N, C-alpha and C positions, 0 to 999 in steps of 0.2 A: 330665119328661125328654121330649124330642123327638128322634126318630132317623129320618134319611132312609135309606131302604133303597138300597144300592148294588150290591154284588156277591153278598153271601152271605146270600140270603133266610133260609136255616136258621139261620144265626149270629144274625140280628136277631130272628127270630120264636121262637126256642127258647132258645139259650144265653143271650143278652142278657136275655131276659125272666126267666130264673132268676136271673141275675146281679143285676139291679135289684131283683127281689122280695127276694132276700136282703139287699140293702143298704137295703131298706125305702123305695125310692122310691115315693111314694103314687099318681103317675099317670105313664103311659108312652104317648106318642103315636108310632105307626109310620106314616111317610109312604111310600107305595108308589107311585113314578111310573110303574111298569110297569102297574099296575092302575088308577090313578087314584083311590086310596083313602087315607083317614087312619082308622086304627084307634086308638081310644082305650081303654086298659085301665087299670083302677083296682085298687089293692091292697086285698084283703079277706082277713082271716085268713091272711096270709102268701102268698097266691097271687093272681095277676092274674085278673080276670074282664073281659069286654068290656063297656064302656059302650055303645059302638056302633061300627059301620063306617060311615064317611061317604064319599059318592061325589060326582063332579061334579054341580053344581047344587044342593048342600046346604051347610049351615053346620055344620062340625065344632064341638062344644062341649065343654068341660071339666066334668066331674062336680064337680070340687073348687073351681074358680075360678068362681064365680057371675057370669054375664054374659060370659065370655070366649069368643068364637067366632072361627073362622077360615074364610073363604069358601074352600071347596075348589078351585074354579075359579081363583081369584086364586093360591092356594099353588102350583098346577101351572103356571100361565101366567106366573110371575115370569121376567123377563128381566134381563140384566146391567144393572146401574145402578139397579135397583129392589130395595128391601129391606122386609121386614116390620117393623112397628113395634108393640110391646106397649104398650097403653094401658089405661085403665079402660073404654074402649068397645070394640066389636068390633074385631079386628085390621083394619088398613087399610094400603094401599099408599102409600108416598110415594117420591119420586124424589130 
């Protein structure tokens, strides 16, 4: 599950975290454009724990999907007409 923070920081970092944990979502990525971070949480024993907080200049990685990474700079520098593509290799930008 990937969620882009928009207006309600507390909703996405508290309420939604509880909802997704209850639903058994194994991994939850929070994309925070205000801070330029991607937080990756993994579900362990019914609660989320931080896998890591990734910042600009880093590659965000999944704990569950071996080899899946997202370039944090690219994620925040996306412009209209450019989209992310999921593949077996690290995420890349295509137009």
